[in-house]
C-alpha positions as CSV (number, residue, x, y, z in Angstrom):
1,X,2.1,17.5,13.9
2,X,5.2,15.4,14.5
3,X,5.7,12.3,12.3
4,X,5.9,9.2,14.4
5,X,9.2,7.2,14.4
6,X,9.3,3.5,13.7
7,X,9.5,2.7,17.4
8,X,6.4,4.8,18.3
9,X,3.2,3.1,19.0
10,X,0.3,5.1,17.5
11,X,-3.5,4.9,17.6
12,X,-3.9,5.3,13.8
13,X,-2.1,4.3,10.6
14,X,0.0,6.9,8.8
15,X,1.4,7.1,5.2
16,X,5.1,6.2,5.4
17,X,6.0,6.5,1.7
18,X,4.3,7.4,-1.6
19,X,5.8,6.1,-4.8
20,X,4.8,7.1,-8.4
21,X,5.4,4.3,-10.8
22,X,7.8,4.8,-13.7
23,X,6.2,2.2,-15.9
24,X,3.6,3.7,-18.3
25,X,0.5,1.7,-19.3
26,X,-2.0,2.5,-22.1
27,X,-5.1,1.5,-20.2
28,X,-6.4,1.2,-16.6
29,X,-7.2,-2.5,-17.3
30,X,-3.6,-3.2,-18.3
31,X,-2.1,-1.7,-15.1
32,X,-4.7,-3.5,-12.9
33,X,-3.8,-6.8,-14.5
34,X,-0.1,-6.1,-13.8
35,X,-0.9,-5.3,-10.3
36,X,-2.9,-8.5,-9.8
37,X,0.0,-10.6,-11.3
38,X,2.6,-8.9,-9.1
39,X,0.5,-9.4,-5.9
40,X,0.0,-13.0,-6.8
41,X,3.6,-13.7,-7.8
42,X,5.2,-11.9,-4.8
43,X,2.7,-13.3,-2.1
44,X,4.2,-12.6,1.3
45,X,2.5,-12.7,4.7
46,X,3.8,-9.3,5.5
47,X,1.7,-7.9,2.6
48,X,-1.5,-9.1,4.0
49,X,-3.0,-12.5,5.0
50,X,-6.3,-14.2,4.9
51,X,-6.2,-16.3,8.1
52,X,-5.9,-14.6,10.4
53,X,-7.2,-11.6,8.6
54,X,-4.4,-8.9,8.2
55,X,-4.6,-5.9,5.9
56,X,-1.8,-5.2,3.6
57,X,0.3,-2.1,4.4
58,X,0.6,-1.4,0.6
59,X,-2.2,0.4,-1.2
60,X,-2.1,0.9,-5.0
61,X,-4.1,3.4,-7.0
62,X,-4.1,4.1,-10.7
63,X,-3.8,7.6,-12.1
64,X,-4.0,8.9,-15.6
65,X,-1.1,11.4,-16.5
66,X,-1.7,12.9,-19.9
67,X,-2.3,9.8,-22.1
68,X,-0.7,7.2,-19.8
69,X,-1.7,5.3,-16.7
70,X,0.7,4.9,-13.8
71,X,0.6,3.4,-10.3
72,X,0.7,5.3,-7.1
73,X,1.8,3.1,-4.2
74,X,1.2,4.1,-0.7
75,X,3.1,2.3,2.1
76,X,1.1,2.7,5.3
77,X,2.7,2.2,8.7
78,X,0.4,0.1,10.9
79,X,2.1,-0.3,14.2
80,X,-0.7,0.2,16.8
81,X,-0.7,0.4,20.5
82,X,-2.5,-2.8,21.3
83,X,-2.9,-1.9,25.0
84,X,-5.4,0.9,24.3
85,X,-8.8,0.8,25.7
86,X,-11.8,0.7,23.2
């Protein structure tokens, strides 16, 4: 499978980048609070919007590595071909 370029129009989203966070947290609740604060502080329409409804291209998961919790951020490329038939 060939990875689409940024100029391609595709019929599906694809993961552009995966980033494992360097900062360690001692609980899942602590990292979720940090994610919530960051998303509120750095609000930007390109990161999702409520009206009109647009999904964020950034997805964050929490993973436990040994005794610490870290974030895994996935940047999804969402450039669709809007002329496709349904």
